[in-house]
C-alpha positions in Angstrom: -1.1 15.8 9.3 -1.3 12.8 7.1 -2.8 14.9 4.3 0.3 16.9 3.5 3.0 14.3 4.1 1.4 11.2 2.4 0.0 10.7 -1.0 -2.7 8.2 -2.0 -0.2 5.4 -2.5 1.2 5.9 1.0 -2.3 6.0 2.5 -3.3 2.8 0.6 -0.3 1.0 2.1 -0.9 2.3 5.6 -4.6 1.9 5.8 -4.7 -1.3 3.7 -2.2 -3.0 6.0 -4.1 -1.9 9.1 -7.6 -2.8 7.9 -7.0 -5.8 5.7 -3.9 -7.4 7.3 -4.4 -6.3 10.9 -1.3 -4.1 10.8 1.2 -6.7 9.6 2.0 -9.1 6.9 4.0 -12.3 7.0 5.4 -13.7 3.7 7.9 -16.0 2.2 10.3 -14.4 -0.2 11.1 -15.6 -3.7 12.8 -13.5 -6.3 10.9 -10.4 -5.3 12.1 -7.8 -2.7 10.2 -7.4 0.6 9.0 -4.0 -0.6 7.5 -5.5 -3.8 5.8 -8.4 -2.0 4.1 -5.9 0.4 3.2 -3.7 -2.6 1.6 -6.7 -4.4 -0.4 -7.6 -1.4 -1.7 -4.1 -1.1 -2.3 -3.8 -4.9 -4.5 -6.9 -4.7 -6.8 -5.0 -2.3 -7.9 -2.7 -5.1 -9.4 -5.6 -7.0 -7.7 -4.4 -10.2 -7.0 -7.0 -12.9 -3.5 -8.4 -12.5 -1.0 -9.0 -15.2 -1.4 -5.7 -17.1 1.2 -3.1 -17.7 -0.9 -0.6 -15.7 -1.2 -3.0 -12.8 2.6 -3.5 -12.7 3.0 0.3 -12.7 0.7 0.5 -9.7 2.8 -2.2 -7.9 5.9 -0.1 -8.7 4.3 3.0 -7.2 3.2 1.1 -4.1 6.6 -0.5 -3.7 8.1 3.0 -3.8 5.7 4.0 -1.0 6.6 0.9 1.0 10.2 1.9 0.8 9.5 5.5 1.8 7.3 4.5 4.7 10.0 2.1 5.9 12.6 4.9 5.7 10.4 7.3 7.6 9.7 4.8 10.4 6.0 4.3 9.6 6.5 0.7 8.5 9.0 -1.9 9.8 10.0 -4.1 6.9 12.1 -7.2 7.6 13.0 -10.1 5.5 9.8 -12.1 6.0 7.5 -9.5 7.7 6.1 -6.0 7.4 4.4 -4.3 10.3 3.1 -0.9 11.0 5.0 0.9 13.8 3.0 2.7 16.5 3.2 5.9 14.3 1.9 3.9 11.4 -1.0 2.5 13.4 -1.9 6.1 14.5 -1.8 7.3 10.9 -3.9 4.3 9.7 -6.5 5.2 12.3 -6.7 8.8 10.9 -7.6 7.5 7.5 -11.4 6.8 7.4 -12.9 3.7 5.8 -14.6 6.0 3.2 -11.3 7.6 2.3 -9.7 4.2 1.9 -12.5 3.0 -0.3 -12.2 6.1 -2.5 -8.5 5.5 -2.8 -9.0 1.8 -3.7 -11.5 2.8 -6.5 -9.0 5.5 -7.8 -6.2 3.0 -7.9 -8.3 0.3 -9.5 -9.2 2.7 -12.3 -5.6 3.7 -12.7 -4.5 0.1 -12.8 -7.2 -0.7 -15.4 -5.8 2.0 -17.7 -8.7 4.3 -17.4 -7.7 7.9 -16.6 -9.4 9.6 -13.8 -11.0 13.0 -14.6 
């Protein structure tokens, strides 16, 4: 089910929040939107070098996924908090640790400017 509906960015947000942030993230807002703050936290999980154009493009793609997942009811994003819903948790549990690691590596390569073959 998750395969057809969600791309690698969506899966990174879902599984990353579940495994690394225990399903939720509390934050204080500055100039950035809630979606961007969550996207930056997830992008950090890839280990990619921050501050590059490619990294910012990755953050933008992840922010788009955060917005989509919130609209679909997978993620509940509030002013200072983002949490997976029950559906989001079920989806996260369907993404294996191996698949998450593969996605992290893919996104890290993408953010470093190296194209994947």
